[in-house]
C-alpha positions as CSV (number, residue, x, y, z in Angstrom):
1,H,-13.5,-15.6,-52.4
2,L,-14.1,-12.0,-51.7
3,A,-13.4,-12.6,-48.1
4,L,-10.4,-14.5,-48.7
5,L,-9.0,-11.5,-50.8
6,L,-9.6,-9.1,-47.8
7,A,-8.2,-11.1,-45.4
8,A,-4.9,-10.2,-44.0
9,P,-2.7,-12.8,-41.7
10,P,-1.6,-11.6,-38.3
11,T,1.6,-9.9,-38.2
12,S,2.8,-10.7,-34.6
13,I,1.8,-13.0,-31.5
14,S,3.4,-12.7,-28.0
15,V,2.8,-14.4,-24.7
16,L,3.4,-12.4,-21.3
17,A,2.2,-13.1,-17.8
18,A,-0.2,-10.5,-16.2
19,D,0.5,-8.7,-13.0
20,T,4.4,-9.3,-12.9
21,P,7.0,-8.9,-11.5
22,A,5.3,-10.8,-8.5
23,P,6.0,-13.0,-5.4
24,F,6.1,-16.4,-4.7
25,S,3.3,-17.3,-2.3
26,R,4.4,-20.1,0.4
27,Y,1.1,-20.1,2.5
28,Q,-1.6,-19.6,0.3
29,A,-2.8,-20.6,-3.5
30,Q,-2.6,-17.8,-6.0
31,N,-4.1,-17.3,-9.1
32,F,-2.0,-16.8,-12.6
33,T,-2.9,-15.3,-16.1
34,L,-1.2,-15.8,-19.3
35,V,-2.2,-13.2,-21.8
36,C,-1.6,-14.0,-25.7
37,V,-1.6,-10.9,-27.9
38,V,-2.1,-11.2,-31.6
39,S,-2.1,-8.1,-33.9
40,G,-2.2,-7.3,-37.5
41,G,-5.0,-9.6,-38.8
42,K,-8.4,-9.3,-40.2
43,P,-10.8,-10.6,-39.5
44,A,-10.4,-11.6,-35.9
45,P,-8.2,-14.7,-35.5
46,L,-9.2,-17.9,-33.5
47,V,-7.0,-17.9,-30.5
48,Y,-6.4,-20.9,-28.3
49,F,-3.9,-22.5,-25.6
50,K,-2.1,-25.7,-25.3
51,R,-0.2,-27.1,-22.4
52,D,2.8,-29.4,-23.2
53,G,1.5,-29.8,-26.7
54,E,-1.9,-30.8,-25.5
55,P,-5.0,-28.6,-26.1
56,I,-6.4,-27.3,-22.8
57,E,-10.1,-27.6,-22.1
58,A,-10.9,-24.3,-20.4
59,T,-14.3,-22.6,-19.1
60,P,-14.9,-19.6,-21.3
61,L,-15.6,-16.5,-19.2
62,P,-18.1,-13.4,-20.2
63,E,-17.1,-9.9,-20.7
64,P,-17.0,-8.1,-17.6
65,P,-19.5,-5.5,-17.2
66,A,-18.7,-1.9,-17.4
67,G,-16.8,-0.5,-14.4
68,A,-16.0,-4.1,-12.9
69,G,-12.8,-5.4,-11.8
70,S,-10.7,-7.2,-13.9
71,W,-10.4,-10.9,-14.2
72,A,-6.9,-10.8,-13.8
73,P,-5.4,-11.9,-10.5
74,R,-4.4,-9.6,-7.9
75,N,-1.0,-10.2,-6.0
76,L,-0.9,-8.4,-2.8
77,L,1.6,-10.3,-1.0
78,H,4.8,-8.2,-0.5
79,R,7.3,-10.4,1.2
80,D,8.3,-11.9,4.6
81,L,10.1,-9.8,7.0
82,D,12.5,-12.5,7.4
83,D,13.2,-15.0,4.4
84,T,13.2,-17.9,6.5
85,K,10.5,-17.3,9.2
86,V,7.0,-16.0,9.5
87,P,5.1,-15.4,12.6
88,K,2.6,-17.7,13.7
89,S,-0.2,-15.0,13.8
90,L,0.7,-13.6,10.6
91,A,0.2,-17.0,9.1
92,A,-3.0,-18.3,11.0
93,E,-4.7,-14.9,9.9
94,G,-4.0,-15.4,6.3
95,E,-2.8,-11.8,5.7
96,L,-0.3,-13.0,3.1
97,G,-3.3,-14.3,1.0
98,L,-4.9,-12.8,-2.2
99,G,-7.8,-10.4,-2.4
100,H,-10.9,-11.3,-4.3
101,P,-9.3,-11.5,-7.6
102,F,-11.9,-10.8,-9.7
103,G,-14.1,-8.1,-8.2
104,T,-16.9,-10.3,-7.5
105,A,-18.3,-11.6,-4.3
106,E,-17.5,-15.4,-5.3
107,P,-14.8,-16.1,-7.8
108,P,-15.3,-18.8,-10.2
109,R,-14.9,-22.3,-9.3
110,G,-11.2,-23.5,-8.8
111,L,-9.8,-20.4,-8.5
112,A,-8.1,-19.2,-5.4
113,A,-9.8,-16.8,-3.2
114,E,-9.4,-14.9,0.1
115,R,-9.4,-17.3,3.1
116,D,-9.8,-16.7,6.9
117,S,-7.0,-19.2,7.6
118,V,-4.4,-21.4,5.9
119,T,-4.6,-25.2,5.8
120,E,-1.8,-25.8,8.4
121,S,-0.3,-23.6,11.0
122,I,3.4,-22.7,9.9
123,P,5.8,-22.6,13.2
124,E,8.6,-20.1,13.6
125,T,11.2,-22.5,11.7
126,V,13.1,-22.5,8.5
127,V,10.3,-22.9,5.7
128,S,11.1,-24.9,2.5
129,R,11.8,-23.0,-0.6
130,E,11.2,-25.6,-3.2
131,F,7.4,-26.0,-2.4
132,P,4.7,-24.0,-0.9
133,R,3.1,-25.3,2.3
134,W,-0.4,-25.9,0.4
135,V,-1.7,-28.5,-1.8
136,H,-4.1,-29.2,-4.6
137,V,-6.9,-31.3,-4.0
138,A,-7.9,-31.5,-7.6
139,E,-6.5,-30.7,-11.2
140,P,-6.7,-27.4,-12.2
141,I,-9.5,-25.6,-13.9
142,Y,-9.0,-23.2,-16.5
143,Y,-10.6,-20.4,-17.7
144,F,-10.3,-18.4,-21.2
145,R,-11.4,-15.2,-22.1
146,H,-10.9,-13.9,-26.0
147,T,-11.6,-10.2,-26.9
148,H,-10.6,-8.2,-29.6
149,A,-10.5,-4.5,-31.0
150,P,-10.3,-2.8,-34.1
151,V,-7.2,-0.9,-34.9
152,S,-7.2,2.3,-37.0
153,D,-5.6,0.7,-39.8
154,G,-8.5,-2.0,-40.2
155,T,-7.0,-4.8,-38.5
156,V,-8.0,-6.4,-35.3
157,E,-5.8,-6.8,-32.0
158,A,-6.9,-10.0,-30.3
159,R,-6.4,-10.8,-26.8
160,A,-6.8,-14.0,-25.1
161,T,-6.3,-14.8,-21.5
162,L,-5.8,-18.3,-19.5
163,T,-6.3,-18.2,-16.0
164,W,-6.0,-20.9,-13.2
165,T,-4.7,-21.6,-9.6
166,L,-1.0,-22.0,-10.0
167,N,0.5,-25.0,-8.3
168,P,4.4,-24.5,-8.5
169,Q,4.9,-28.1,-7.8
170,I,3.4,-29.1,-11.2
171,D,3.3,-25.8,-13.0
172,N,7.1,-25.2,-13.1
173,E,8.8,-25.8,-16.3
174,A,5.3,-26.5,-17.8
175,L,5.5,-25.5,-21.7
176,F,2.4,-23.2,-22.5
177,S,1.5,-22.1,-26.1
178,C,-0.7,-19.8,-27.7
179,E,-1.9,-20.8,-31.3
180,V,-3.7,-18.6,-34.1
181,K,-5.8,-19.9,-36.8
182,H,-7.1,-17.5,-39.5
183,P,-8.1,-18.1,-43.0
184,A,-4.9,-15.9,-44.8
185,L,-2.6,-18.8,-42.6
186,S,-1.7,-21.9,-44.3
187,M,-0.8,-23.3,-40.9
188,P,-1.2,-22.2,-37.5
189,M,1.0,-19.4,-36.0
190,Q,2.2,-19.9,-32.4
191,S,4.2,-18.5,-29.4
192,E,5.3,-20.3,-26.6
193,V,6.7,-19.8,-23.0
194,T,7.8,-22.1,-20.3
195,L,7.1,-21.4,-16.7
196,V,10.3,-21.3,-14.8
197,A,11.2,-20.5,-11.3
198,P,14.6,-18.6,-10.9
199,K,17.7,-20.5,-10.0
200,G,21.2,-19.8,-9.4
201,P,21.5,-15.8,-9.8
202,K,24.8,-14.4,-11.3
203,I,25.8,-11.6,-9.0
204,T,28.5,-9.1,-9.8
205,M,30.0,-6.4,-7.9
206,T,32.0,-3.3,-9.1
207,P,34.7,-2.5,-8.2
208,T,35.9,-5.8,-7.8
209,R,38.2,-4.2,-5.1
210,A,36.2,-1.8,-3.1
211,R,38.1,0.9,-0.9
212,V,36.7,3.4,1.5
213,G,34.7,6.2,-0.2
214,D,33.7,4.2,-3.1
215,T,30.4,3.7,-4.5
216,V,29.8,-0.1,-4.8
217,R,27.3,-1.6,-7.0
218,I,26.1,-5.1,-6.8
219,L,24.2,-6.2,-9.5
220,V,22.2,-9.5,-10.8
221,Q,23.1,-10.2,-14.3
222,G,21.1,-13.5,-15.1
223,F,20.4,-16.9,-13.8
224,Q,21.8,-20.3,-14.4
225,N,18.4,-20.7,-16.4
226,E,15.7,-19.0,-18.2
227,V,13.3,-17.6,-16.2
228,F,9.6,-17.0,-17.0
229,P,7.8,-14.6,-15.7
230,E,10.2,-11.7,-14.8
231,P,11.5,-12.0,-11.2
232,L,11.0,-9.7,-8.3
233,F,14.4,-8.8,-6.8
234,T,14.7,-7.7,-3.1
235,W,18.1,-6.6,-1.4
236,T,18.6,-6.7,2.3
237,R,21.8,-6.7,4.6
238,V,21.9,-9.6,6.9
239,G,21.7,-8.4,10.5
240,S,21.3,-5.0,10.0
241,R,19.8,-2.1,7.7
242,L,21.1,-1.0,4.2
243,L,23.5,1.8,4.2
244,D,20.7,4.4,3.4
245,G,18.8,3.2,6.5
246,S,16.3,1.4,4.5
247,A,15.2,-2.3,5.6
248,E,15.0,-3.4,2.0
249,H,15.8,-2.2,-1.5
250,D,13.9,-3.6,-4.7
251,G,15.3,-4.0,-8.0
252,K,18.1,-5.7,-9.9
253,E,20.9,-3.3,-8.5
254,L,21.8,-2.2,-5.1
255,V,24.2,0.9,-5.1
256,L,26.1,1.5,-1.8
257,E,27.2,5.2,-1.9
258,R,30.4,6.2,-0.3
259,V,31.0,3.0,1.7
260,P,32.5,3.4,4.9
261,A,35.3,1.2,6.5
262,E,32.4,-0.1,9.0
263,L,30.8,-2.1,6.0
264,N,33.9,-4.4,5.7
265,G,32.6,-7.7,6.1
266,S,28.8,-7.2,5.6
267,M,26.7,-9.7,3.9
268,Y,23.9,-9.0,1.6
269,R,21.1,-11.2,0.4
270,C,19.4,-11.0,-2.9
271,T,16.0,-12.8,-3.1
272,A,14.9,-13.4,-6.7
273,Q,11.5,-14.8,-6.8
274,N,8.4,-15.1,-9.3
275,P,5.0,-17.1,-8.7
276,L,6.7,-20.4,-9.6
277,G,9.5,-20.0,-6.5
278,S,12.2,-17.9,-4.7
279,T,15.8,-18.2,-4.3
280,D,18.4,-16.5,-2.1
281,T,22.0,-15.8,-3.1
282,H,24.5,-14.0,-0.5
283,T,27.5,-11.9,-1.3
284,R,29.9,-10.6,1.4
285,L,31.4,-7.1,0.9
286,I,34.9,-6.3,1.8
287,V,36.3,-2.8,2.1
288,F,39.9,-2.0,1.6
289,E,41.6,0.9,3.3
290,N,41.8,4.2,1.0
291,P,45.4,5.9,1.2
292,N,43.7,9.1,0.1
293,I,41.3,9.3,2.8
294,P,42.7,9.8,6.5
295,R,41.7,7.1,9.2
296,G,40.2,9.6,11.4
297,P,39.8,13.5,12.1
298,E,43.7,13.8,12.8
299,D,46.1,12.8,10.3
300,S,49.8,11.2,11.1
301,N,51.4,14.7,11.6
302,G,48.5,16.2,13.7
303,S,48.3,19.1,11.3
304,L,44.5,19.0,11.1
305,T,44.6,19.8,14.9
306,G,46.8,22.2,14.7
307,H,45.1,24.2,11.9
308,C,41.9,24.1,14.1
309,G,43.8,25.5,17.1
310,F,45.5,28.3,15.0
311,R,42.0,29.1,13.7
312,L,40.7,29.3,17.0
313,V,43.4,31.7,18.5
314,L,43.0,33.8,15.5
315,A,39.4,34.3,16.1
316,L,40.1,35.1,19.7
317,T,42.3,37.6,18.8
318,L,40.1,39.2,16.6
319,T,37.5,39.3,19.1
320,V,39.7,40.9,21.6
321,I,40.8,43.7,19.2
322,L,37.5,44.6,18.2
323,E,36.3,44.7,21.8
324,L,39.6,47.0,22.5
325,T,38.7,49.3,19.7
């Protein structure tokens, strides 16, 4: 009874994805980790995961030794130089794969590890964005870790992680929930997330009628669906470099400072991706003339050239006068 009197229920619970934003891997399996954080309770609560309402049978992981790498996966893949092609040599050498994700010589059974080669050679042709080019041979093996740390107010913060080798073909739109049992709770407390690949980015451009010299902002405002985990956004210009000379730009917004007339008709591609999938959206920039900015170095009356000539004559005259004196 005394223990119940001293018990305090958790005040918050949340589920997030580790190591995000992260890209979609088309050529090799990658590990994925969900983290459940439970705060405000004492004593430490019991935390567990469910998938689509069914409890997950997970293999418990021990505490990592001091100084060892985290069990959370490392996402080292950045993105292809071209969204639709990848060189054969790059695919064959497995340069797009993961490093050892757990800081150990051999990762736990069922988790993705670094490989010398992929399962098949990827030719330099258009690659399907819907599914990766590898498949699982067995059901995923889940790994679970539960830790807790005391807080200054006497409560305990509990953290639970669930790690497995992601399969976008079956994990996309899967519902994962983290549930908590505690002596001070009459029923379990829970938080849930649905793993969803990005689809149908909504892109806006301001100003809507861009003129020469304007600063143009192209922004991803959202998606047709709720996306989790947070996507990674990359902007490129089709067939050329961006205005600042860079090959690509990361972030939800692309800013083009003082656009010149030469950018009229230029096409921009936004790649939005998370570990569940990737999607591309294109937008074309139309640049109108600006009446406040002359077309060239000389205006219609030739006054610019006339002024330059006047300054040149004046300078020569002054030079002659100085030499004579």
